[in-house]
LOBAKE-361884 format. One record per residue (C-alpha): residue in three letters; z, y, x. Coordinates in pm, whole numbers, plus 50000, padded with zeros to 5 digits. Example, Ala and Ser with C-alpha at 12.3 -4.5 7.8 and 13.67 -1.06 7.14 Angstrom:
2
Ala507804955051230Ser507144989451367
This chain:
385
Unk458594102014527Unk459804071214714Unk461214041214606Unk463454016814769Unk463743981714684Unk467093969914814Unk467173938714675Unk464953914114397Unk461203909814394Unk458333904814177Unk460273889713918Unk464113886113814Unk466803916213837Unk465843942414109Unk468053968414251Unk466664003314418Unk466794036114464Unk464244063114335Unk464224092714604Unk463494122014416Unk463314157914514Unk466064166414328Unk468474137314411Unk468434100714416Unk468674075614153Unk469694042414162Unk468104019613937Unk468333999513727Unk468564036013563Unk468674047913196Unk466974080413112Unk468754102012845Unk466304116812582Unk465734153612587Unk462554156312389Unk462574190912357Unk464194203512632Unk467784194712500Unk469664161512469Unk470874161612109Unk474654178712048Unk475514178212406Unk475104209812718Unk473164195813045Unk476494201313221Unk477994170112961Unk474924150213033Unk475424154113390Unk479404140213370Unk478104108313205Unk476684101613540Unk472574105813429Unk470704118813723Unk467364117313549Unk466254126613178Unk463454123112980Unk461334154212829Unk458334153712606Unk455104171012747Unk453674168512351Unk456624187712201Unk457004210912447Unk453374222712499Unk454014229112096Unk457184247912113Unk458104267712335Unk454554260612496Unk453944256112859Unk453444295612945Unk457044297012850Unk458424272313051Unk456634277013348Unk457594315313335Unk461064307513341Unk460584286513665Unk460174251913532Unk461574229713282Unk464384227113530Unk465794260213535Unk464584268613149Unk467394240113037Unk469694245213298Unk469304209313444Unk469714201413851Unk468884168413843Unk465444152913771Unk463334150613481Unk460624124813367Unk458244137013114Unk456284116612874Unk452504124512819Unk452794123012463Unk450924088912392Unk453584076012168Unk453134105711945Unk449204096011922Unk450934065611768Unk453654081111577Unk451314106611425Unk448494088111380Unk447524104011035Unk447274135511223Unk445034127611530Unk441874115011607Unk441214097611934Unk438224092512097Unk436984088112481Unk437734122012565Unk441324127412417Unk443234135412139Unk442804158511863Unk445524163811636Unk447274191511377Unk450484204311535Unk453484188511345Unk455154223711357Unk452544246611202Unk449604221511149Unk447744244211388Unk444644220911561Unk445744207411966Unk443464189512174Unk445264168212479Unk442884156012745Unk444014132113052Unk443154158813262Unk444774184613090Unk448264162513042Unk448444158913398Unk448034196713443Unk450474203213165Unk453394184213313Unk452684201813633Unk453274234213488Unk456024223913334Unk457514207413681Unk458304173813567Unk459574153113897Unk457744124113715Unk455004125513496Unk453274104313290Unk449364094813210Unk447844098512852Unk447874066212739Unk447014050412357Unk449834027612188Unk449074008511918Unk451213985011701Unk451883951311810Unk450583933511526Unk447003954411586Unk443903927811585Unk442443919411922Unk439473942011920Unk441483975811841Unk444013965312110Unk441203958212341Unk439943993512284Unk443004011312299Unk443753993512629Unk440234000512774Unk440684034512698Unk444444039612869Unk442114026113184Unk439684052913173Unk442354077213129Unk444334065013397Unk441394067913627Unk440804101713486Unk444334112613537Unk444644097513870Unk441824121214007Unk443084147313826Unk446414139714018Unk445274149214371Unk445104189014239Unk448794191914180Unk452014179814345Unk452994155714094Unk454134121314093Unk452174101413820Unk452994067713647Unk450064046813514Unk451574030813173Unk450133994713072Unk448963985112724Unk447613958912533Unk449763949412225Unk451433915212287Unk447743898112383Unk448643880712773Unk444843884112879Unk445063921912737Unk448303928912887Unk447253911513236Unk443923927613291Unk445203961513194Unk448203955613475Unk445813945813731Unk443443973213699Unk446234001213674Unk447753981814006Unk444323986614214Unk444434025614172Unk447684029414325Unk450024050214103Unk453444059814231Unk454874038113944Unk454164019213650Unk455384015913295Unk455183990213012Unk454474008012696Unk453653997312348Unk456583975212265Unk459723977512110Unk457503992711849Unk458053964511568Unk457273932211736Unk460533908311727Unk462553910212052Unk461493874712184Unk457803883812168Unk458763914512352Unk460763896412636Unk457393873412685Unk455293902812708Unk457363917512997Unk458003881213155Unk454273878713253Unk453313916313275Unk455803927613521Unk455213900213818Unk451813914413796Unk452723952713896Unk453003962814233Unk456713947114374Unk457273978314600Unk456704001914291Unk459094016414018Unk458993997613663Unk459364014913371Unk460073999313011Unk459464027812783Unk461424034812463Unk463674001012452Unk467624011012394Unk469963981412271Unk472203971112568Unk471413935412549Unk467843940112504Unk468263963312836Unk469843938013032Unk467293914112914Unk464433938513055Unk466123940713379Unk466373903213408Unk462353902313392Unk462113926813677Unk462293963613491Unk463903991413700Unk464074018613444Unk464374028913057Unk464834055412822Unk465794053612429Unk467144080112165Unk469194048612053Unk472784063412249Unk472364096812094Unk470894089411763Unk473494063911680Unk476344085711804Unk475544111411554Unk475754084611292Unk479244073611420Unk478104039311560Unk479624036611922Unk478864012312180Unk481593998312381Unk482713967812613Unk484083951512321Unk480993953012105Unk479973982411823Unk482734004711667Unk481494020111364Unk484134047411358Unk483534058611000Unk485244024810862Unk488874028410719Unk490033999610976Unk490624033611227Unk492394056711026Unk495454052111140Unk494644041511463Unk496054056911782Unk494004034512047Unk491064052312260Unk487414042412141Unk486934022612454Unk490394020012721Unk488124011313013Unk485904047212948Unk486614075313148Unk484854101712903Unk486454125712722Unk486284109112393Unk488384080312505Unk490494100512763Unk491184127612455Unk490564114112103Unk492264086411945Unk490104066211695Unk491704080511379Unk490914117211545Unk487134107411579Unk486854089611254Unk488424122511112Unk486374146411282Unk482954123511147Unk484514120610768Unk484884161810761Unk481644168810926Unk483094186311248Unk480034186411496Unk482724182411775Unk482714146511652Unk479344139911715Unk479404157712056Unk482334133512148Unk480624104712018Unk477274112112194Unk479104121212523Unk481014080712479Unk477494064312414Unk475874080012697Unk478344072612946Unk478294036412829Unk474534034812871Unk475004047813232Unk478454026013300Unk475853998913161Unk473264000513429Unk475644006413679Unk477493973813602Unk474113956013608Unk473243970013962Unk476373960314097Unk476183926413968Unk472763924414114Unk473803933014452Unk476533910114425Unk474493880014324Unk476203878513939Unk473783893813749Unk473333863413497Unk477523862413447Unk477603894713380Unk474603897713107Unk476213866912974Unk479223892012928Unk477573919412748Unk475283892412506Unk478973877012404Unk480533914012346Unk477883922512129Unk477173885711983Unk473543901811856Unk474803930311714Unk478163921511544Unk480363940611738Unk483073915811871Unk483163889812170Unk484663891412475Unk487343916612574Unk485893932912883Unk482283930813048Unk482753944413415Unk480703977713380Unk481154001413629Unk482684036413577Unk481324069113583Unk483974099813729Unk485824116713445Unk484424148713346Unk485864180213160Unk485154180312786
C-alpha cells in the first residue's frame, strides 16, 4: 500500500489517495462494515454501487466462523464473499473489550471463550498477523487492548504499554507476510498516555496508524480533544484511521482534525431500524408523517431507494416487515455516507471545508433532523436495484 497526500498536513482536514492492489481509495474514506464477510441486508454488488471501494471485515469473527482454513481454501476473503474492492480486517482487539467477561488478557495475548459455542480460543499478536494474512486482507490491524474511556490511569497505562509491546511483536511478524499492517494508538482519555503511545508507534514505521478506544462512552467533546492532540503526532505522510466513529457530524469533526479513514455499523444498523440519513437531516421513515408522501427520501440522492421508491412506499415496507425495505434503506444510508465523504474531499480540495462542515451541522442540528435544505454532497453514479 502507498498513500498520496494531495493536500493538508499534520493537522487540519486532508485529502489523499490510498493506493491498494485492488484499486485506489480516495480519502477521506468511510468503510462499510462487513463483520462476518457480509454487509448486512445487501449484496457485495449493491455495496459497490454505493461508491464504496474499501470495506471492513473482522478477523475475530471470521476466525471462529467459518474459520481461516475455509476462507483461505476459497482463495481468500475477496473471492469467498465476491467482493472486487479492497478489504481491511480488524484484529479483534475491540472484541477483547466488548467481550471482557469471556476474556483473559496477559502479556502473551488473549484467551477467551468463543461467543458462538464457548470453545477456548487464544489470540497472540503474531498469530493475529498470520490470521489476517491467511484471510487475504489488503490492510490488517495489530492486536491491541482497548479499555473504557473512563478507566483509571493505572489500567489505561497498563493497556497502552501492552498495546505497544504487541505492536512491536506484530511488526516483527509482518516481515514474514505480504501484509500491510496498521498500528493502533490507545491510552483512554489521558493526554500523556495517548501522546506517548503515538510517538512510540510512529517510531516503529508502520504503513498506517489508527486511533482506537474512542466512541466507547466518552462525550463527543472529549473525543474531539483526544484527536486534536493525538493525530498531529502521527506521521504526516501516513494514513490515519479513527475506528468505530459513525454520526455524520462527528465524522466531519474528525476530518477537521486530520483523520483520513473511518468505519462504523451506524449506517447499516440504523437503516434496518428505519432511521435514514439525508441531506436535510434524519428521516424516521416509520413515522405517520410519511404515510401518504409521494416524495423521494432524498431528492439529491441517486440510490435505488431515492430513484424508485416514495417515502410512503418505504414506510409501508417497514410497517409490514418486508425485507426489501431494509435493503433499500441500507443501500441509501451507505450511499449517503459515501457521498458525505466525497463531498468532504471536494470541499477540502477546493478550500471550503469549514463551510461544508457548517452546512452538514446545520442540516442535522445536533441530530434533530432539520435545518439546511442541502449540503452540497457529492453524488455516486446511479446503480440498479
